[in-house]
N, C-alpha and C positions, 0 to 999 in steps of 0.2 A: 510396297510400291517404290519407295526410295531405293531399296536394295536392287530391285530389278532395273531401275533407271541407271544406277551406278554400274551394274554389270554390263548393260548395253553400251554405255560410254566406253568402258575399258575394252570391250570387244571391237568397237569401231576404231579405237586408237591403235590397237595391235594390228588390225587389218591394214590401216593406212600406213603404218610403219613398214610392214612387209612389202607393200606395193612400191613405196618410194625407194626402199633399199635396193630393190631389184632393177630400178630404172636409172641407168647411167646418166641420162640427160636431165634428171630431176635436180632442182637447185640444192636439195639436201642429200644427194646421193652419197657424199663423203662426210656427212655430218658426224657419224659415230667416231670416225678416225680423227676428225678435227677436234671433237670434244675431248677425247682422251689426250691428244697432243696439248690442248689448252690447259688441262689439269696439270700435266707435267711441267709445262712452261711456267705457270704461275705457282707451282708447288701447292696446289689446292687439293684437299682430300676428295671432295665430291661436288657434284653439280646436278641440278635438274634443269631440263630444257623442255619448253612447250612451244609449239608453233601451230597456228591455225591459218587456213587460207580458204577463202570462198565458203565460209561457214562450215568447214570440215577440219577436224583435228588431224594434222599431218604428223605431228610428233608430240609425245608426252612421255618422257623417259628420264631415268636417273643414270648417273655415271659415277664411278669411283666408290668411296666408302663413306659411311656416316661419321666415323671417328678415325683419325689417323692412328694406325697401329692395331686396329680392331678389324675383324673380318666382315662385319655386317655391311652389305652393299646398299647403296642408294638405289631405290627402285622408284617406279612411277607414283607410289603412294607415300613416299617418305616426306614428312612434314619439314618445311623450312620456315624459319622466321624471316618475313619478307620486308621488314623495316618500313620505310616511308612509301613504298609502293602501296601500303595500306591506305594512304590518303585518298586514293580514288574510291575505296570502299566507304570511307568517311563521308565523302561528298555524295556518294550514291544514296546513303541512308537519308541524308538531308533532302536529296532530290525526291525520294519516295514520299516524304512528308509534304514537299511542295506540290507534287503531283496529286496528293490526296486532298490538297486545299487546307492542310493544317498549318503550314508555314509559307511565308513569301520571302523571296530573295531580298526584298527591300525592308523587311522587318528589322527593327533594332534588336541586337543580340540581348540587350538588357530587358527586353520584353519577356524573355525566357529565363535569363540568368541575371537577375537584378543586382546580384552581389559582385559581378565581374569587375575586376580592376585592371586598368592599364595606366601607363605613365601620365597621360593627360586626361583629366576628368571630362573635358569637352569631347575628346575623341571617344572616350568610353560611352558617352551618351549617343554619339553619332554612328558608332560602329554598327554595320548591318550584317546580315547573314552573308550577303555577297562579299563584303570586305573580309569576313572571317575566313572564307574558303579561297580567296584569290590573292592572299599575301600582301594586302595593301595597308595593314596596320603599321608596318615599319619596324617591328622588333625582330631581332635575328635569333635563329634557333640556338646558336651557341650560347648566347646570353641567357636565353630561356632555360636551357638545359642545366645551367649551373645551379638553378634553384631546386632541382630534383632531389639533391642530397638532403635538403631541409624540409621538403614537402612530405606530408603523410598520405595525401591522396590527391586526386585530380582537382577538386575544389580548392584545396590548400594552395596548389601551385598557381592556379589562376587568380586567387586572391592576392598572391604575392606579385602579380604582374605590375603593380604600381612602381616596383623597384627597377624595372627594366627600361632603360633609356633607349629609345628607338634609333636605328641606324639611318632612317630616312623619314621624311615628313609624311603624314597621313595622306594616302591615296596619290603619292607622287610617283609610284612605281612598285615593282615587286621586291620584297625581301622575304627570304625563306623562313617560315615559321613552323614550329611544332605546337605551341600553346593554343593557337587558334583552332587547330584540328582536334586537340583535346577538348576544347570548348564545344566544338561541333558535336562531339559524342555526348557531352553532357546536355546539350540542347535536345538531341534526339531522345535521351532518357527522360528529360523533363516532359516533353510532349507525349511520348509513347507510354510512359509509366512503366518501363521495363529497362533492363540493362542493355547497353549498346550491343554487347555480344549476342544476347538473345534476340534483339530486334534484327540485327544483321542476319542471324541464322534463319529467322522466320520469313523475312521479307526479301532476302537476296539469296543466301547460300542454299537453302532447301529448295526453292523453286528452280534454281540453276543446276541442281544435282551435285552441289559441292558438299558432299556428305561429311568430309573430314576436316573442313576448314573451321578454324576457331580463332577467337581473339584472346584466348587464355593460354599463357605459357605453360601453366600447370597441366591443362588438358592436353596440350601438344606433347609434352614430355611423358605424360602418363600413357600415351598411345603405344609406346614401345617401338615406334618407328619414326623417330625425329632425328634430324641431322644435328650433330654437335658442332657448334661454332669453333673456329680456330683463329689464333692471332700470332703473328711473329714479325720479325724484322723483314723488310722488303728483300726479296730474293733469298730468303732463308726458310727452312722448314718451320711451319707454325706449330703451336702447341694448343691442345684442346682447352676450351674455356667453359666456365659454368654457364648454364642456361638461366640467365638472371634478369632478362628484360621484365621490368616491373609492370604488372597489370594495373596497379593502383594509380600510376601517374603517366602512363604511356599510351593507353588505348583511347581513341583509335588512330592516333597520329602515326604509329609505327608498330602496332602490336598484333597484326594478323599473322597466322601460321597456316600454310596451305601446301598442297603438293602438285605435282605435274599434271595429274588427271583433272583435279579441281580447277586449277588456274586456267586450263585450256577452255573450260566452259565460260569462265569470266572473260577471256579474250573474245570468244564468240559473241557474248552478250554486248561487250563494249563496242564491237564493230557493227552492231545492229541499231535498232531504233527505240530501244527500251522494252521490247517484248522478247520472249523466249519460249520456244515450243508452243506457240499459239496463246501464250498468257502474257498480259501486260504486267511487267514488273515495276517499271517507272513510266509515268505518262510521258509521251514523246517530246513535248515541248520542254518539260523539266529535264529530261534526259539530254537533249541536245545542248542545253545551256552549260553542261559540265565541260563540253568540248570546245566551247567558244572562247576566243581570247578575252580575258578579263583584265589583265594587267601586263605591262610591258617589262620584259627582262632586259637589263642593260649588261652587256658582256664586259664587266669591269673586274677588278681584282676580287677574288673570292673573299678575302678578309673584310671587305666592305659590307658583307652580308647580302649583296646582290648576287644571286645564284648564277653561276656560269651556265648558259643554256645548252651545253653539250659536254661530253666527258673529256673535253680538251679545251684549252684556252686558245689554241691556234685555229680559230674558226675559218679564216680565209683559206687555209691549207686544205681543209676538208670540204670546202664548198658549202658551208652552212650559213644560212642567212635567216633573218626574221626570227625573233624569239619572244614568246609570250607565255603566260600561264593562265589556265582555265580554272576549274575547280578540281584540284588534285591531279592535274595533268599539265606538264610543260609542253610546249610546241616549238618546233623549228622546221625550216625548209631544208631539204637535202635531196639532191638529184632530181629536182623539179617536183618533189612530193612534199606534202605537209605531213610531218611526223609528230605523233603524240607520244610522250615518253615520261618516265619517272625513274629515279634511282631509289635505292633503299639500303640501309644498313642497320642491323640490330642483332643482338646475341652473337656478335662476331661472324655474321653472314653478310653477304652482299648480293643485291638483286638489281635487275634492270628490266624494264618493260618498254616495248615499242609497239605502236599501232600505226598502220598506214591505211586509214579509212578508204581512200580512193582505190586501193588494191585489195581491200578486204583481207589484210595481212596483219597478224598479231604474233608477237614474239615475247617470251618471258624466260629469263635465265636467273637462277639463284646458285651461288656457290657457298660452301660452308667454310670459307676463309674470308676474313675481314680485309678483302682487297678488291676495291670496286672495279679496277681495270679488268679483272678476270671476267666478271659477268658482262661488263660493257663490251669488251672485245668480242666475246662470243655472240652477243646479240647483234653487233654491227656486222660481223662476218655473215650471219644469216640474212640480215637486211640486204647487204651487197649482193648476195647470191640470188636473191629474188629481183632486185632492181636492175641488175646488170651494170654495164659500164665498167669503169675502173674498179678493180678489186684490190682493196687495201689489205696489207698484212697488219691487222689491228693489234695482234699480240706484240709484234715488233714496234709498231708505232707508239703504242701506249707505254711499252717498256722503256723506250728511249725518252719519252716524256717524264716518266717516273725518275729516271736517272738524273735528269736535269734539275728536278725540283728538290 
């Protein structure tokens, strides 16, 4: 049954690609040429691109090669490590439990993880599931990540949380966190009595037809069709890097691996109401809560730990306003539309996702070079093509910004 569903999805994808490629007036009529040009511009080996519109898959395709210097091409089923765009999956698994009545957003996290430690004991007792997913604890991911070299597993890194001094006071605004999303996975495991990977597979990926998606780096690499990450100095050819993202301390904050076909189904689902193909995956009220503003993003210096709400610090130039964070989703306004977004980087890949719920538009881009501007510029190019108005050359815009920094 799963195989038949997957084959049907692939057939629809290929049909949609053929239709828009032949239509000169379609927003994506020149997408293939632009994707290839973008790879050359950023010196990236490969890329996957998925676009959905009005609940239909418009594009799910790979470009370039899986490893620089090797002939294997990226195709629509090549697995990419998608980094922190995984956080939306983390939030969704918690939302499944909320919809089931097993967990409440207002529950104290220590109700499920009594051993959890943070810098302030009072905050540890007050921290709720809502706080955990909305970035209001105040600890910064860079400080959290420094503990990974010492931690043997997820519980160990969270027990070491008492050593991390926060960048902002509790519930005063948004500070980007990895540890709290690791904690969310452990909460799911505690309630469900199974691994986070297995729970996500049974309750999300299998019903959505995401047959290849996994939160195991070992599984992804064993598939024989995974993109190798690359890293190098800006504007220089990169070098392949080992596939090393650690399952023990990174899932589900940034450990999901997926491909263009699978992620297109995720985009369709995220643009809906919690149901898919006539089946309720997440109860609608719990689903909607993920996309609501939960904490405020302040566009200040990135070093402060308060995440810049756009892939550029020059917000006025791009007409970006209002910035907030939901559960695993950032939000900003652009060209009169509310945009949901997230970036991700892991295993020397870079990913970017955009949703425009008002227009039923979803965009996902991953590149196998650790250069965020490549995936961002491609996603923004597609967004502009659909929204119309001024068309920015995002490659040049972000290249100029990289040179200044």
